[in-house]
N, CA, C and O atoms as CSV, one atom per row, in Angstrom:
chain,resi,resn,atom,element,x,y,z
A,1,UNK,N,N,0.029,16.212,-1.212
A,1,UNK,CA,C,0.044,14.901,-1.519
A,1,UNK,C,C,1.185,14.300,-2.555
A,1,UNK,O,O,1.709,13.186,-2.588
A,2,UNK,N,N,1.338,15.284,-3.258
A,2,UNK,CA,C,2.752,14.883,-3.649
A,2,UNK,C,C,4.035,14.909,-3.560
A,2,UNK,O,O,4.839,14.608,-4.442
A,3,UNK,N,N,4.375,15.490,-1.842
A,3,UNK,CA,C,5.542,15.539,-1.319
A,3,UNK,C,C,5.525,14.044,-0.372
A,3,UNK,O,O,6.446,13.765,0.395
A,4,UNK,N,N,4.611,13.376,-0.528
A,4,UNK,CA,C,4.281,11.902,0.407
A,4,UNK,C,C,5.012,11.359,0.232
A,4,UNK,O,O,4.387,10.963,-0.751
A,5,UNK,N,N,5.844,10.856,0.186
A,5,UNK,CA,C,6.902,9.707,0.060
A,5,UNK,C,C,7.271,8.466,1.459
A,5,UNK,O,O,8.112,8.609,2.347
A,6,UNK,N,N,6.413,7.397,1.266
A,6,UNK,CA,C,6.649,6.020,2.078
A,6,UNK,C,C,6.009,5.105,1.997
A,6,UNK,O,O,4.830,4.986,1.664
A,7,UNK,N,N,6.943,4.190,2.382
A,7,UNK,CA,C,6.237,2.692,1.678
A,7,UNK,C,C,4.674,2.102,2.072
A,7,UNK,O,O,3.976,1.134,1.768
A,8,UNK,N,N,4.589,3.221,2.876
A,8,UNK,CA,C,3.126,2.373,3.312
A,8,UNK,C,C,1.708,3.515,3.484
A,8,UNK,O,O,0.849,3.574,4.365
A,9,UNK,N,N,1.936,4.419,2.118
A,9,UNK,CA,C,1.189,5.298,1.610
A,9,UNK,C,C,1.314,5.479,0.165
A,9,UNK,O,O,2.407,5.580,-0.392
A,10,UNK,N,N,0.083,5.524,-0.494
A,10,UNK,CA,C,-0.276,5.318,-1.796
A,10,UNK,C,C,0.792,6.342,-2.315
A,10,UNK,O,O,1.252,7.330,-1.742
A,11,UNK,N,N,1.049,5.851,-3.513
A,11,UNK,CA,C,1.981,7.287,-4.220
A,11,UNK,C,C,1.288,7.911,-5.138
A,11,UNK,O,O,0.712,7.339,-6.064
A,12,UNK,N,N,1.299,9.203,-4.928
A,12,UNK,CA,C,0.565,9.910,-6.007
A,12,UNK,C,C,1.731,10.345,-7.151
A,12,UNK,O,O,2.904,10.701,-7.038
A,13,UNK,N,N,0.777,10.130,-8.382
A,13,UNK,CA,C,1.420,10.742,-9.518
A,13,UNK,C,C,1.401,11.560,-10.440
A,13,UNK,O,O,2.184,11.909,-11.324
A,14,UNK,N,N,-0.018,11.932,-9.984
A,14,UNK,CA,C,-0.349,13.140,-10.952
A,14,UNK,C,C,-1.957,13.550,-11.071
A,14,UNK,O,O,-2.739,12.735,-10.580
A,15,UNK,N,N,-2.493,14.698,-11.658
A,15,UNK,CA,C,-3.971,14.681,-11.889
A,15,UNK,C,C,-4.236,15.127,-12.930
A,15,UNK,O,O,-3.282,15.454,-13.635
A,16,UNK,N,N,-5.657,15.330,-13.472
A,16,UNK,CA,C,-6.472,15.724,-14.430
A,16,UNK,C,C,-7.227,16.660,-13.965
A,16,UNK,O,O,-7.881,16.630,-12.922
A,17,UNK,N,N,-7.127,17.696,-14.909
A,17,UNK,CA,C,-8.117,18.967,-14.343
A,17,UNK,C,C,-8.792,19.478,-15.333
A,17,UNK,O,O,-9.365,20.550,-15.138
A,18,UNK,N,N,-8.878,18.841,-16.606
A,18,UNK,CA,C,-9.960,18.845,-17.815
A,18,UNK,C,C,-11.191,19.069,-17.537
A,18,UNK,O,O,-11.582,18.061,-18.126
A,19,UNK,N,N,-12.102,19.505,-17.162
A,19,UNK,CA,C,-13.752,19.037,-17.354
A,19,UNK,C,C,-14.162,18.743,-18.317
A,19,UNK,O,O,-14.367,19.524,-19.245
A,20,UNK,N,N,-14.444,17.191,-18.330
A,20,UNK,CA,C,-15.036,16.833,-17.099
A,20,UNK,C,C,-14.416,15.538,-16.567
A,20,UNK,O,O,-15.134,14.638,-16.132
A,21,UNK,N,N,-13.140,15.448,-16.601
A,21,UNK,CA,C,-12.529,14.541,-16.364
A,21,UNK,C,C,-11.279,14.932,-15.237
A,21,UNK,O,O,-10.077,15.112,-15.427
A,22,UNK,N,N,-11.866,14.968,-14.349
A,22,UNK,CA,C,-11.517,15.363,-12.714
A,22,UNK,C,C,-10.857,13.984,-12.227
A,22,UNK,O,O,-11.610,13.157,-11.712
A,23,UNK,N,N,-9.260,13.639,-12.383
A,23,UNK,CA,C,-9.156,12.690,-11.393
A,23,UNK,C,C,-7.787,12.895,-10.710
A,23,UNK,O,O,-7.123,13.931,-10.730
A,24,UNK,N,N,-7.564,12.054,-10.272
A,24,UNK,CA,C,-6.147,12.068,-9.294
A,24,UNK,C,C,-5.791,10.721,-9.658
A,24,UNK,O,O,-6.641,9.831,-9.679
A,25,UNK,N,N,-3.977,10.422,-10.090
A,25,UNK,CA,C,-3.685,9.148,-10.433
A,25,UNK,C,C,-2.725,8.884,-9.445
A,25,UNK,O,O,-1.936,9.709,-8.983
A,26,UNK,N,N,-2.838,7.495,-9.086
A,26,UNK,CA,C,-1.840,6.954,-7.898
A,26,UNK,C,C,-1.098,5.763,-8.387
A,26,UNK,O,O,-1.529,5.127,-9.349
A,27,UNK,N,N,-0.244,5.504,-7.907
A,27,UNK,CA,C,0.115,3.698,-8.012
A,27,UNK,C,C,-1.096,2.960,-8.058
A,27,UNK,O,O,-2.211,3.128,-7.563
A,28,UNK,N,N,-0.589,2.113,-8.769
A,28,UNK,CA,C,-1.870,0.625,-9.014
A,28,UNK,C,C,-1.471,-0.108,-8.267
A,28,UNK,O,O,-0.296,-0.457,-8.155
A,29,UNK,N,N,-2.518,-0.512,-7.542
A,29,UNK,CA,C,-2.234,-1.646,-6.552
A,29,UNK,C,C,-3.243,-2.663,-6.778
A,29,UNK,O,O,-4.456,-2.482,-6.671
A,30,UNK,N,N,-2.583,-3.902,-7.144
A,30,UNK,CA,C,-3.768,-5.003,-7.804
A,30,UNK,C,C,-4.225,-5.508,-6.951
A,30,UNK,O,O,-5.398,-5.672,-7.285
A,31,UNK,N,N,-4.064,-5.947,-5.880
A,31,UNK,CA,C,-4.588,-6.945,-4.894
A,31,UNK,C,C,-6.136,-6.142,-4.522
A,31,UNK,O,O,-7.025,-6.905,-4.143
A,32,UNK,N,N,-6.411,-4.949,-4.598
A,32,UNK,CA,C,-7.105,-4.058,-4.581
A,32,UNK,C,C,-7.349,-3.682,-2.932
A,32,UNK,O,O,-6.351,-3.754,-2.215
A,33,UNK,N,N,-9.026,-3.168,-2.129
A,33,UNK,CA,C,-8.800,-3.045,-1.007
A,33,UNK,C,C,-8.705,-4.159,0.137
A,33,UNK,O,O,-9.006,-5.325,-0.118
A,34,UNK,N,N,-8.339,-3.820,1.221
A,34,UNK,CA,C,-7.889,-4.840,2.383
A,34,UNK,C,C,-9.496,-5.071,2.454
A,34,UNK,O,O,-9.772,-6.235,2.743
A,35,UNK,N,N,-10.552,-4.271,2.266
A,35,UNK,CA,C,-11.681,-4.636,2.793
A,35,UNK,C,C,-12.198,-5.717,1.901
A,35,UNK,O,O,-12.985,-6.498,2.438
A,36,UNK,N,N,-11.898,-5.922,0.595
A,36,UNK,CA,C,-11.998,-6.816,-0.011
A,36,UNK,C,C,-11.752,-7.933,0.032
A,36,UNK,O,O,-12.472,-8.894,-0.241
A,37,UNK,N,N,-10.101,-7.872,0.585
A,37,UNK,CA,C,-9.720,-9.274,1.006
A,37,UNK,C,C,-10.178,-10.026,1.810
A,37,UNK,O,O,-10.426,-11.217,1.627
A,38,UNK,N,N,-10.352,-9.333,2.889
A,38,UNK,CA,C,-10.870,-9.620,4.082
A,38,UNK,C,C,-11.899,-10.031,3.912
A,38,UNK,O,O,-11.869,-11.086,4.546
A,39,UNK,N,N,-12.727,-9.957,3.535
A,39,UNK,CA,C,-14.114,-10.113,3.373
A,39,UNK,C,C,-14.936,-11.111,1.967
A,39,UNK,O,O,-16.144,-11.130,1.729
A,40,UNK,N,N,-13.883,-11.834,1.243
A,40,UNK,CA,C,-14.056,-12.613,-0.080
A,40,UNK,C,C,-14.641,-13.815,0.563
A,40,UNK,O,O,-14.799,-13.919,1.780
A,41,UNK,N,N,-14.842,-14.395,0.001
A,41,UNK,CA,C,-15.269,-16.229,0.834
A,41,UNK,C,C,-14.065,-16.901,0.317
A,41,UNK,O,O,-13.312,-16.863,-0.655
A,42,UNK,N,N,-14.302,-17.772,1.840
A,42,UNK,CA,C,-12.856,-18.215,2.248
A,42,UNK,C,C,-11.475,-17.892,1.993
A,42,UNK,O,O,-10.532,-18.553,1.557
A,43,UNK,N,N,-11.619,-16.564,2.423
A,43,UNK,CA,C,-10.732,-15.480,3.029
A,43,UNK,C,C,-9.509,-16.644,3.498
A,43,UNK,O,O,-9.966,-17.538,4.210
A,44,UNK,N,N,-8.280,-16.727,3.244
A,44,UNK,CA,C,-7.224,-17.678,3.896
A,44,UNK,C,C,-6.241,-16.763,4.254
A,44,UNK,O,O,-5.261,-16.963,3.536
A,45,UNK,N,N,-6.010,-15.660,5.199
A,45,UNK,CA,C,-5.016,-14.595,5.313
A,45,UNK,C,C,-4.584,-15.319,6.815
A,45,UNK,O,O,-5.404,-15.386,7.731
A,46,UNK,N,N,-3.509,-15.727,6.911
A,46,UNK,CA,C,-3.199,-16.354,8.107
A,46,UNK,C,C,-2.982,-15.263,9.091
A,46,UNK,O,O,-3.020,-14.114,8.652
A,47,UNK,N,N,-2.718,-15.488,10.606
A,47,UNK,CA,C,-2.380,-14.509,11.426
A,47,UNK,C,C,-1.012,-13.476,11.287
A,47,UNK,O,O,-0.933,-12.257,11.443
A,48,UNK,N,N,-0.160,-14.311,10.989
A,48,UNK,CA,C,0.751,-12.988,10.852
A,48,UNK,C,C,0.606,-12.214,9.869
A,48,UNK,O,O,0.640,-11.009,10.121
A,49,UNK,N,N,0.384,-12.688,8.324
A,49,UNK,CA,C,0.085,-12.154,7.583
A,49,UNK,C,C,-0.722,-10.763,8.053
A,49,UNK,O,O,-0.481,-9.647,7.593
A,50,UNK,N,N,-1.425,-10.977,8.759
A,50,UNK,CA,C,-2.920,-9.876,9.158
A,50,UNK,C,C,-1.933,-8.698,10.013
A,50,UNK,O,O,-1.858,-7.515,9.681
A,51,UNK,N,N,-1.186,-9.342,11.218
A,51,UNK,CA,C,-0.284,-8.942,12.004
A,51,UNK,C,C,0.922,-7.826,11.242
A,51,UNK,O,O,1.075,-6.668,11.631
A,52,UNK,N,N,1.575,-8.349,10.290
A,52,UNK,CA,C,2.054,-7.312,9.374
A,52,UNK,C,C,1.261,-6.268,8.377
A,52,UNK,O,O,1.665,-5.119,8.202
A,53,UNK,N,N,0.078,-6.806,7.741
A,53,UNK,CA,C,-0.656,-5.705,7.502
A,53,UNK,C,C,-1.438,-4.573,8.617
A,53,UNK,O,O,-1.847,-3.468,8.263
A,54,UNK,N,N,-1.524,-5.054,9.847
A,54,UNK,CA,C,-2.000,-4.038,10.848
A,54,UNK,C,C,-0.496,-3.321,11.227
A,54,UNK,O,O,-0.703,-2.315,11.905
A,55,UNK,N,N,0.636,-3.500,11.036
A,55,UNK,CA,C,1.807,-3.014,11.376
A,55,UNK,C,C,2.197,-2.086,10.148
A,55,UNK,O,O,2.916,-1.118,10.394
A,56,UNK,N,N,1.873,-2.255,9.143
A,56,UNK,CA,C,1.522,-1.687,7.886
A,56,UNK,C,C,1.122,-0.139,7.795
A,56,UNK,O,O,1.727,0.860,7.406
A,57,UNK,N,N,-0.030,-0.346,8.270
A,57,UNK,CA,C,-0.625,0.731,8.616
A,57,UNK,C,C,-0.608,1.783,9.510
A,57,UNK,O,O,-0.931,2.961,9.354
A,58,UNK,N,N,-0.090,1.052,10.684
A,58,UNK,CA,C,0.365,1.965,11.621
A,58,UNK,C,C,1.383,2.719,11.229
A,58,UNK,O,O,1.450,3.907,11.543
A,59,UNK,N,N,2.218,2.163,10.556
A,59,UNK,CA,C,3.965,2.836,10.008
A,59,UNK,C,C,3.240,4.124,9.277
A,59,UNK,O,O,3.606,5.268,9.546
A,60,UNK,N,N,2.089,3.829,8.247
A,60,UNK,CA,C,1.770,5.009,7.388
A,60,UNK,C,C,0.974,5.440,8.201
A,60,UNK,O,O,1.596,6.468,8.467
A,61,UNK,N,N,-0.255,5.516,9.066
A,61,UNK,CA,C,-0.591,6.901,9.955
A,61,UNK,C,C,0.502,7.361,10.598
A,61,UNK,O,O,0.607,8.587,10.539
A,62,UNK,N,N,1.616,6.626,11.377
A,62,UNK,CA,C,2.975,7.151,11.993
A,62,UNK,C,C,3.147,8.540,10.726
A,62,UNK,O,O,2.947,9.753,10.792
A,63,UNK,N,N,3.585,7.668,9.696
A,63,UNK,CA,C,4.579,9.356,9.084
A,63,UNK,C,C,3.362,10.248,8.883
A,63,UNK,O,O,3.478,11.297,9.516
A,64,UNK,N,N,2.027,10.128,8.069
A,64,UNK,CA,C,1.106,11.073,8.268
A,64,UNK,C,C,1.235,11.983,9.548
A,64,UNK,O,O,1.528,13.177,9.618
A,65,UNK,N,N,0.939,11.093,10.521
A,65,UNK,CA,C,0.720,12.372,11.662
A,65,UNK,C,C,1.994,12.514,12.407
A,65,UNK,O,O,1.974,12.686,13.625
A,66,UNK,N,N,3.386,12.435,11.566
A,66,UNK,CA,C,4.783,13.182,12.213
A,66,UNK,C,C,4.958,14.015,11.050
A,66,UNK,O,O,5.910,14.794,11.105
A,67,UNK,N,N,4.295,14.023,10.080
A,67,UNK,CA,C,4.916,15.131,9.153
A,67,UNK,C,C,4.525,16.434,9.325
A,67,UNK,O,O,3.641,16.627,10.159
A,68,UNK,N,N,5.138,17.716,8.517
A,68,UNK,CA,C,4.943,18.910,8.852
A,68,UNK,C,C,4.599,19.595,7.807
A,68,UNK,O,O,5.474,19.716,6.950
A,69,UNK,N,N,3.313,20.216,7.559
A,69,UNK,CA,C,2.021,20.223,8.952
A,69,UNK,C,C,1.760,18.235,8.886
A,69,UNK,O,O,2.090,17.376,8.068
A,70,UNK,N,N,1.011,18.206,10.217
A,70,UNK,CA,C,0.754,17.082,10.731
A,70,UNK,C,C,-0.389,16.541,9.517
A,70,UNK,O,O,-0.914,17.638,9.325
A,71,UNK,N,N,-1.054,15.695,8.667
A,71,UNK,CA,C,-1.687,14.961,8.082
A,71,UNK,C,C,-2.761,14.307,8.662
A,71,UNK,O,O,-2.471,13.133,8.894
A,72,UNK,N,N,-3.791,14.582,8.959
A,72,UNK,CA,C,-5.132,14.017,9.583
A,72,UNK,C,C,-5.930,13.204,8.668
A,72,UNK,O,O,-6.713,13.809,7.936
A,73,UNK,N,N,-5.867,12.082,8.599
A,73,UNK,CA,C,-6.746,11.078,7.599
A,73,UNK,C,C,-8.260,11.389,8.042
A,73,UNK,O,O,-8.874,12.287,7.466
A,74,UNK,N,N,-8.688,10.852,8.778
A,74,UNK,CA,C,-9.972,11.322,8.966
A,74,UNK,C,C,-11.449,10.432,8.376
A,74,UNK,O,O,-12.646,10.706,8.450
A,75,UNK,N,N,-10.797,9.422,7.857
A,75,UNK,CA,C,-11.355,8.197,7.424
A,75,UNK,C,C,-10.938,7.069,7.075
A,75,UNK,O,O,-11.043,6.555,5.962
A,76,UNK,N,N,-10.511,6.699,7.894
A,76,UNK,CA,C,-9.545,5.590,7.830
A,76,UNK,C,C,-10.605,4.380,8.412
A,76,UNK,O,O,-11.246,4.275,9.457
A,77,UNK,N,N,-10.446,3.446,7.095
A,77,UNK,CA,C,-11.269,2.368,7.259
A,77,UNK,C,C,-10.377,0.838,5.986
A,77,UNK,O,O,-9.367,0.800,5.283
A,78,UNK,N,N,-11.287,0.043,6.258
A,78,UNK,CA,C,-10.239,-1.215,5.656
A,78,UNK,C,C,-10.737,-0.975,3.770
A,78,UNK,O,O,-9.997,-1.541,2.966
A,79,UNK,N,N,-11.726,-0.307,3.302
A,79,UNK,CA,C,-11.823,-0.048,1.825
A,79,UNK,C,C,-10.699,1.327,1.318
A,79,UNK,O,O,-10.218,1.589,0.215
A,80,UNK,N,N,-10.603,1.815,2.279
A,80,UNK,CA,C,-9.310,2.775,2.255
A,80,UNK,C,C,-7.601,2.530,2.234
A,80,UNK,O,O,-6.681,3.345,2.164
A,81,UNK,N,N,-7.608,1.053,2.326
A,81,UNK,CA,C,-6.505,0.804,2.641
A,81,UNK,C,C,-5.961,-0.306,1.076
A,81,UNK,O,O,-6.395,-1.401,0.718
A,82,UNK,N,N,-5.238,0.285,0.670
A,82,UNK,CA,C,-4.718,-0.801,-0.772
A,82,UNK,C,C,-3.610,-1.855,-0.499
A,82,UNK,O,O,-2.613,-1.671,0.199
A,83,UNK,N,N,-3.935,-2.946,-1.139
A,83,UNK,CA,C,-2.499,-4.107,-0.972
A,83,UNK,C,C,-1.946,-4.385,-2.228
A,83,UNK,O,O,-2.467,-5.040,-3.130
A,84,UNK,N,N,-0.581,-3.706,-2.216
A,84,UNK,CA,C,0.259,-4.348,-3.393
A,84,UNK,C,C,0.235,-5.921,-3.573
A,84,UNK,O,O,-0.275,-6.733,-2.802
A,85,UNK,N,N,1.092,-6.246,-5.106
A,85,UNK,CA,C,1.351,-7.512,-4.547
A,85,UNK,C,C,1.989,-8.101,-4.349
A,85,UNK,O,O,2.150,-9.230,-4.813
A,86,UNK,N,N,2.703,-7.444,-3.438
A,86,UNK,CA,C,3.624,-8.175,-2.233
A,86,UNK,C,C,3.206,-8.062,-0.738
A,86,UNK,O,O,4.001,-7.974,0.197
A,87,UNK,N,N,1.785,-8.078,-0.637
A,87,UNK,CA,C,0.723,-7.529,0.230
A,87,UNK,C,C,1.511,-6.561,1.464
A,87,UNK,O,O,1.443,-6.812,2.668
A,88,UNK,N,N,2.059,-5.720,1.019
A,88,UNK,CA,C,2.166,-4.649,1.803
A,88,UNK,C,C,0.999,-3.369,1.632
A,88,UNK,O,O,0.923,-2.768,0.561
A,89,UNK,N,N,0.321,-3.108,2.515
A,89,UNK,CA,C,-0.944,-2.501,2.635
A,89,UNK,C,C,-0.435,-0.977,3.058
A,89,UNK,O,O,0.460,-0.724,3.864
A,90,UNK,N,N,-1.201,-0.072,2.340
A,90,UNK,CA,C,-0.812,1.257,1.701
A,90,UNK,C,C,-1.886,2.287,1.805
A,90,UNK,O,O,-2.585,2.486,0.812
A,91,UNK,N,N,-2.103,3.001,2.960
A,91,UNK,CA,C,-3.232,4.091,3.496
A,91,UNK,C,C,-3.484,4.811,1.793
A,91,UNK,O,O,-2.521,4.939,1.038
A,92,UNK,N,N,-4.464,5.098,1.508
A,92,UNK,CA,C,-5.097,5.630,0.124
A,92,UNK,C,C,-6.461,6.847,0.697
A,92,UNK,O,O,-6.905,7.140,1.808
A,93,UNK,N,N,-6.721,7.225,-0.493
A,93,UNK,CA,C,-7.847,7.947,-0.048
A,93,UNK,C,C,-7.903,9.193,0.739
A,93,UNK,O,O,-8.340,9.106,1.886
A,94,UNK,N,N,-7.555,10.245,0.326
A,94,UNK,CA,C,-7.475,11.251,1.326
A,94,UNK,C,C,-8.636,12.474,1.220
A,94,UNK,O,O,-8.718,13.672,1.492
A,95,UNK,N,N,-9.072,11.920,0.926
A,95,UNK,CA,C,-10.382,12.827,0.284
A,95,UNK,C,C,-10.978,13.460,1.745
A,95,UNK,O,O,-11.767,14.331,1.381
A,96,UNK,N,N,-10.969,13.437,2.686
A,96,UNK,CA,C,-11.351,13.613,4.181
A,96,UNK,C,C,-10.094,14.489,4.908
A,96,UNK,O,O,-10.269,15.268,5.845
A,97,UNK,N,N,-9.059,14.255,4.405
A,97,UNK,CA,C,-8.061,14.384,5.290
A,97,UNK,C,C,-7.809,15.677,5.645
A,97,UNK,O,O,-8.098,16.267,4.604
A,98,UNK,N,N,-7.503,16.405,6.333
A,98,UNK,CA,C,-7.113,17.918,6.838
A,98,UNK,C,C,-5.334,18.028,7.197
A,98,UNK,O,O,-4.645,17.096,7.612
A,99,UNK,N,N,-4.797,19.647,6.857
A,99,UNK,CA,C,-3.666,19.284,7.741
A,99,UNK,C,C,-3.777,19.979,8.928
A,99,UNK,O,O,-4.582,20.906,9.018
A,100,UNK,N,N,-2.954,19.596,10.006
A,100,UNK,CA,C,-3.131,19.968,11.013
A,100,UNK,C,C,-1.981,20.815,11.787
A,100,UNK,O,O,-1.206,20.067,12.383
A,101,UNK,N,N,-1.727,22.000,11.901
A,101,UNK,CA,C,-0.764,22.347,12.658
A,101,UNK,C,C,-1.017,21.970,14.237
A,101,UNK,O,O,-2.134,21.870,14.746
A,102,UNK,N,N,0.112,21.800,14.846
A,102,UNK,CA,C,-0.074,21.521,16.199
A,102,UNK,C,C,-0.993,22.678,17.240
A,102,UNK,O,O,-0.753,23.860,17.486
A,103,UNK,N,N,-1.936,21.926,17.632
A,103,UNK,CA,C,-2.766,23.059,18.307
A,103,UNK,C,C,-2.705,22.739,19.745
A,103,UNK,O,O,-2.108,21.664,19.810
A,104,UNK,N,N,-2.944,23.033,20.633
A,104,UNK,CA,C,-2.685,22.551,22.466
A,104,UNK,C,C,-3.905,23.328,22.957
A,104,UNK,O,O,-4.246,24.420,22.502
A,105,UNK,N,N,-4.351,22.850,23.655
A,105,UNK,CA,C,-5.717,23.252,24.492
A,105,UNK,C,C,-4.963,22.898,25.654
A,105,UNK,O,O,-4.295,21.881,25.847
A,106,UNK,N,N,-5.261,24.354,26.760
A,106,UNK,CA,C,-4.907,23.993,28.053
A,106,UNK,C,C,-6.073,23.959,28.955
A,106,UNK,O,O,-7.210,24.311,28.644
A,107,UNK,N,N,-5.822,23.659,29.709
A,107,UNK,CA,C,-7.407,23.562,30.965
A,107,UNK,C,C,-6.322,22.776,32.683
A,107,UNK,O,O,-5.673,21.754,32.911
A,108,UNK,N,N,-6.697,23.961,33.416
A,108,UNK,CA,C,-6.590,23.636,34.442
A,108,UNK,C,C,-7.268,22.212,35.539
A,108,UNK,O,O,-8.475,22.226,35.781
A,109,UNK,N,N,-6.509,21.232,36.037
A,109,UNK,CA,C,-7.171,20.268,36.606
A,109,UNK,C,C,-8.146,20.749,38.107
A,109,UNK,O,O,-8.581,21.863,38.398
A,110,UNK,N,N,-8.247,19.623,38.758
A,110,UNK,CA,C,-8.659,19.995,40.131
A,110,UNK,C,C,-7.595,20.399,40.926
A,110,UNK,O,O,-7.915,21.078,41.901
A,111,UNK,N,N,-6.339,20.148,40.759
A,111,UNK,CA,C,-5.340,20.345,41.333
A,111,UNK,C,C,-4.851,21.338,41.277
A,111,UNK,O,O,-4.070,21.768,42.126
A,112,UNK,N,N,-5.257,22.008,40.112
A,112,UNK,CA,C,-4.684,23.360,39.784
A,112,UNK,C,C,-3.399,23.272,38.894
A,112,UNK,O,O,-2.687,24.268,39.024
A,113,UNK,N,N,-2.929,22.336,38.028
A,113,UNK,CA,C,-2.200,21.535,37.343
A,113,UNK,C,C,-2.614,22.189,35.591
A,113,UNK,O,O,-3.802,22.169,35.271
A,114,UNK,N,N,-1.857,22.582,34.854
A,114,UNK,CA,C,-2.043,23.094,33.820
A,114,UNK,C,C,-2.025,21.635,32.691
A,114,UNK,O,O,-0.911,21.276,32.308
A,115,UNK,N,N,-3.085,20.956,32.268
A,115,UNK,CA,C,-2.954,20.092,31.685
A,115,UNK,C,C,-2.996,20.700,29.940
A,115,UNK,O,O,-3.825,21.557,29.634
A,116,UNK,N,N,-2.040,20.155,28.930
A,116,UNK,CA,C,-2.053,20.473,27.351
A,116,UNK,C,C,-2.686,18.737,26.772
A,116,UNK,O,O,-2.357,17.560,26.922
A,117,UNK,N,N,-3.728,19.507,26.082
A,117,UNK,CA,C,-3.506,18.398,25.095
A,117,UNK,C,C,-3.368,18.912,23.766
A,117,UNK,O,O,-3.589,20.061,23.384
A,118,UNK,N,N,-2.895,17.725,22.977
A,118,UNK,CA,C,-3.118,18.339,21.249
A,118,UNK,C,C,-4.434,17.838,20.676
A,118,UNK,O,O,-4.898,16.769,21.071
A,119,UNK,N,N,-4.978,18.486,19.867
A,119,UNK,CA,C,-6.142,18.002,19.379
A,119,UNK,C,C,-5.878,17.854,17.802
A,119,UNK,O,O,-5.227,18.613,17.084
A,120,UNK,N,N,-6.780,16.287,17.341
A,120,UNK,CA,C,-6.541,15.927,16.293
A,120,UNK,C,C,-7.432,16.245,15.375
A,120,UNK,O,O,-7.262,15.900,14.206
């Protein structure tokens, strides 16, 4: 996590390992979770902003999937997407994530051609 640097991935700042205070320290995102913003009463997030938010998520996930080794989040949902003061959405909460080296599975199709599938 400490090597991840992308505008759409929450920035890791440090950690505390002194029991009982086990903590991860990240940048502060004042607007909170995307879930909270979308489900608050009288939410007025226009379509253009919603599309930009979706693009932010896609950019963050693309960065994680293109990193070496690949990072698979495994728990992507609106409560795990945080929003900064400028409405930029950042992927957070990597508790379920896994590092994944590219693994391929080969099988034969009915025509006898080998098909390779990347396992996520």
